[in-house]
N, CA, C and O of each residue as an XYZ file, in Angstrom:
308
protein
N     -20.004     60.683     -9.805
C     -19.679     61.422    -11.010
C     -18.745     60.565    -11.855
O     -17.810     59.953    -11.336
N     -19.002     60.525    -13.152
C     -18.165     59.728    -14.041
C     -16.798     60.398    -14.154
O     -16.695     61.556    -14.559
N     -15.751     59.656    -13.792
C     -14.384     60.185    -13.847
C     -13.664     59.759    -15.110
O     -12.672     60.379    -15.494
N     -14.143     58.715    -15.762
C     -13.533     58.223    -16.986
C     -14.456     57.213    -17.635
O     -15.269     56.577    -16.964
N     -14.326     57.072    -18.932
C     -15.180     56.157    -19.688
C     -14.293     55.151    -20.402
O     -13.328     55.527    -21.067
N     -14.618     53.881    -20.266
C     -13.823     52.822    -20.880
C     -14.028     52.716    -22.379
O     -14.986     53.258    -22.931
N     -13.127     52.021    -23.017
C     -13.212     51.794    -24.457
C     -14.489     51.037    -24.789
O     -14.855     50.087    -24.097
N     -15.153     51.454    -25.830
C     -16.369     50.781    -26.270
C     -17.628     51.197    -25.534
O     -18.710     50.696    -25.839
N     -17.510     52.102    -24.570
C     -18.680     52.561    -23.822
C     -19.234     53.796    -24.505
O     -18.490     54.727    -24.814
N     -20.529     53.806    -24.740
C     -21.159     54.982    -25.345
C     -22.298     55.465    -24.462
O     -22.819     54.713    -23.638
N     -22.674     56.705    -24.636
C     -23.775     57.277    -23.877
C     -23.378     57.919    -22.565
O     -24.230     58.476    -21.873
N     -22.119     57.856    -22.209
C     -21.624     58.442    -20.962
C     -20.381     59.255    -21.258
O     -19.631     58.959    -22.188
N     -20.171     60.298    -20.441
C     -18.953     61.086    -20.592
C     -18.492     61.562    -19.216
O     -19.263     61.600    -18.257
N     -17.222     61.920    -19.153
C     -16.668     62.420    -17.894
C     -17.499     63.601    -17.413
O     -17.892     64.464    -18.198
N     -17.759     63.625    -16.114
C     -18.529     64.697    -15.509
C     -20.008     64.403    -15.370
O     -20.702     65.119    -14.649
N     -20.520     63.369    -16.037
C     -21.933     63.015    -15.869
C     -22.193     62.683    -14.409
O     -21.425     61.961    -13.773
N     -23.288     63.221    -13.890
C     -23.691     62.931    -12.514
C     -24.548     61.673    -12.530
O     -25.533     61.597    -13.264
N     -24.175     60.695    -11.727
C     -24.855     59.396    -11.769
C     -25.063     58.818    -10.377
O     -24.430     59.232     -9.406
N     -25.962     57.856    -10.311
C     -26.016     56.938     -9.175
C     -25.811     55.546     -9.759
O     -26.031     55.324    -10.950
N     -25.392     54.621     -8.923
C     -25.025     53.286     -9.379
C     -25.908     52.256     -8.707
O     -26.051     52.247     -7.484
N     -26.500     51.386     -9.516
C     -27.155     50.217     -8.953
C     -26.044     49.198     -8.711
O     -25.369     48.807     -9.663
N     -25.834     48.760     -7.481
C     -24.661     47.948     -7.172
C     -24.748     46.487     -7.593
O     -23.839     45.712     -7.295
N     -25.811     46.094     -8.272
C     -25.993     44.703     -8.680
C     -25.387     44.467    -10.057
O     -25.823     45.063    -11.042
N     -24.382     43.597    -10.127
C     -23.723     43.231    -11.387
C     -24.168     41.813    -11.730
O     -24.051     40.903    -10.908
N     -24.678     41.630    -12.947
C     -25.246     40.346    -13.346
C     -24.562     39.816    -14.597
O     -23.735     40.495    -15.205
N     -24.923     38.585    -14.973
C     -24.280     37.960    -16.132
C     -24.833     38.473    -17.454
O     -24.098     38.533    -18.440
N     -26.110     38.844    -17.500
C     -26.732     39.331    -18.722
C     -27.072     38.247    -19.729
O     -27.581     38.550    -20.808
N     -26.805     36.994    -19.403
C     -27.004     35.901    -20.362
C     -28.000     34.841    -19.902
O     -28.582     34.148    -20.736
N     -28.206     34.703    -18.614
C     -29.085     33.646    -18.107
C     -30.547     33.976    -18.424
O     -30.859     35.115    -18.771
N     -31.443     32.995    -18.308
C     -32.862     33.248    -18.578
C     -33.438     34.384    -17.729
O     -34.256     35.167    -18.211
N     -33.012     34.474    -16.469
C     -33.521     35.541    -15.605
C     -33.101     36.914    -16.130
O     -33.921     37.830    -16.190
N     -31.861     37.058    -16.502
C     -31.379     38.343    -17.041
C     -32.079     38.669    -18.352
O     -32.501     39.806    -18.560
N     -32.207     37.702    -19.223
C     -32.799     37.940    -20.544
C     -34.271     38.301    -20.469
O     -34.787     38.932    -21.392
N     -34.970     37.923    -19.398
C     -36.388     38.265    -19.267
C     -36.613     39.461    -18.353
O     -37.752     39.763    -17.997
N     -35.533     40.150    -17.968
C     -35.668     41.352    -17.148
C     -35.700     41.104    -15.658
O     -35.898     42.043    -14.887
N     -35.516     39.884    -15.233
C     -35.500     39.554    -13.806
C     -34.074     39.400    -13.302
O     -33.755     38.455    -12.580
N     -33.224     40.339    -13.692
C     -31.801     40.257    -13.373
C     -31.513     40.202    -11.885
O     -30.446     39.738    -11.484
N     -32.444     40.668    -11.051
C     -32.210     40.668     -9.604
C     -32.130     39.259     -9.031
O     -31.689     39.083     -7.895
N     -32.553     38.242     -9.801
C     -32.444     36.852     -9.352
C     -31.444     36.071    -10.199
O     -31.497     34.842    -10.236
N     -30.541     36.758    -10.874
C     -29.483     36.113    -11.641
C     -28.680     35.216    -10.695
O     -28.242     35.676     -9.641
N     -28.483     33.959    -11.052
C     -27.730     33.070    -10.163
C     -26.256     33.444    -10.026
O     -25.571     32.945     -9.133
N     -25.765     34.316    -10.901
C     -24.362     34.727    -10.852
C     -24.188     36.174    -10.370
O     -23.109     36.746    -10.522
N     -25.241     36.769     -9.789
C     -25.149     38.175     -9.401
C     -24.026     38.409     -8.392
O     -23.669     37.531     -7.607
N     -23.491     39.610     -8.444
C     -22.481     40.062     -7.483
C     -22.825     41.491     -7.100
O     -23.351     42.254     -7.911
N     -22.529     41.843     -5.871
C     -22.797     43.196     -5.394
C     -21.507     43.976     -5.250
O     -20.534     43.503     -4.662
N     -21.517     45.197     -5.805
C     -20.380     46.099     -5.627
C     -20.338     46.479     -4.150
O     -21.347     46.894     -3.580
N     -19.182     46.338     -3.543
C     -19.026     46.628     -2.125
C     -19.181     45.408     -1.240
O     -18.909     45.461     -0.041
N     -19.627     44.287     -1.844
C     -19.748     43.041     -1.093
C     -18.909     41.968     -1.779
O     -17.875     41.553     -1.254
N     -19.351     41.523     -2.942
C     -18.617     40.517     -3.705
C     -17.513     41.147     -4.548
O     -16.526     40.490     -4.879
N     -17.681     42.414     -4.890
C     -16.701     43.150     -5.709
C     -16.208     44.359     -4.930
O     -16.954     44.954     -4.153
N     -14.942     44.719     -5.144
C     -14.406     45.907     -4.473
C     -15.212     47.135     -4.867
O     -15.719     47.229     -5.984
N     -15.321     48.061     -3.949
C     -16.033     49.308     -4.229
C     -16.766     49.773     -2.999
O     -16.254     49.676     -1.884
N     -17.942     50.268     -3.197
C     -18.753     50.720     -2.085
C     -18.257     52.037     -1.526
O     -18.747     53.097     -1.916
N     -17.300     51.992     -0.626
C     -16.793     53.202      0.005
C     -15.493     53.706     -0.607
O     -14.859     54.604     -0.055
N     -15.092     53.145     -1.730
C     -13.855     53.580     -2.388
C     -14.040     54.960     -3.004
O     -15.150     55.344     -3.370
N     -12.948     55.698     -3.113
C     -13.019     57.011     -3.751
C     -13.373     56.867     -5.226
O     -14.141     57.666     -5.762
N     -12.818     55.855     -5.880
C     -13.127     55.553     -7.279
C     -13.474     54.078     -7.381
O     -12.894     53.244     -6.685
N     -14.419     53.763     -8.248
C     -14.781     52.369     -8.478
C     -15.154     52.209     -9.947
O     -15.815     53.067    -10.532
N     -14.721     51.101    -10.529
C     -15.061     50.808    -11.924
C     -16.315     49.948    -11.924
O     -16.366     48.911    -11.263
N     -17.332     50.389    -12.674
C     -18.604     49.666    -12.737
C     -19.023     49.494    -14.192
O     -18.615     50.278    -15.049
N     -19.832     48.478    -14.482
C     -20.371     48.345    -15.834
C     -21.313     49.514    -16.141
O     -22.040     49.977    -15.262
N     -21.297     49.976    -17.367
C     -22.121     51.118    -17.763
C     -23.603     50.865    -17.513
O     -24.344     51.802    -17.214
N     -24.047     49.613    -17.631
C     -25.479     49.342    -17.458
C     -25.953     49.531    -16.018
O     -27.158     49.529    -15.769
N     -25.036     49.695    -15.067
C     -25.439     49.924    -13.678
C     -25.624     51.402    -13.359
O     -26.005     51.747    -12.240
N     -25.361     52.281    -14.325
C     -25.446     53.724    -14.095
C     -26.816     54.288    -14.434
O     -27.476     53.846    -15.375
N     -27.224     55.265    -13.655
C     -28.440     56.032    -13.900
C     -28.085     57.506    -13.792
O     -27.528     57.944    -12.785
N     -28.405     58.264    -14.823
C     -28.082     59.690    -14.854
C     -28.975     60.434    -13.872
O     -30.189     60.232    -13.845
N     -28.360     61.300    -13.062
C     -29.117     62.106    -12.114
C     -29.626     63.366    -12.796
O     -28.854     64.071    -13.446
N     -30.917     63.662    -12.657
C     -31.420     64.927    -13.186
C     -30.779     66.104    -12.448
O     -30.356     65.964    -11.300
N     -30.711     67.243    -13.095
C     -30.076     68.416    -12.501
C     -30.638     68.831    -11.162
O     -29.912     69.352    -10.315
N     -31.930     68.605    -10.961
C     -32.569     69.038     -9.690
C     -32.357     68.052     -8.550
O     -32.780     68.317     -7.425
N     -31.716     66.928     -8.816
C     -31.443     65.925     -7.777
C     -29.991     66.028     -7.354
O     -29.085     65.868     -8.172
N     -29.766     66.302     -6.049
C     -28.390     66.424     -5.581
C     -27.790     65.026     -5.353
O     -28.499     64.020     -5.366
N     -26.474     64.994     -5.146
C     -25.791     63.708     -4.973
C     -26.320     62.938     -3.763
O     -26.481     61.719     -3.831
N     -26.590     63.633     -2.661
C     -27.044     62.943     -1.461
C     -28.381     62.242     -1.705
O     -28.549     61.085     -1.317
N     -29.309     62.911     -2.328
C     -30.596     62.296     -2.636
C     -30.441     61.188     -3.672
O     -31.072     60.136     -3.568
N     -29.592     61.435     -4.679
C     -29.361     60.435     -5.714
C     -28.764     59.184     -5.135
O     -28.502     58.229     -5.867
């Protein structure tokens, strides 16, 4: 669940139910620009390369969020 929204972030608000794709990429390399971000040479994983994973709160880039539909519970999401 979104607990806070950073400056300059749009499309999200506190209380939004989300799941997070834990892959953080550069967004600038040829792989990222062509939609193959999963092979970004600079990728980092939340909970592995970056703090998070099992933390009560974690700060993530907005592009890693996916809104959960109302009929999908947190466990399934």
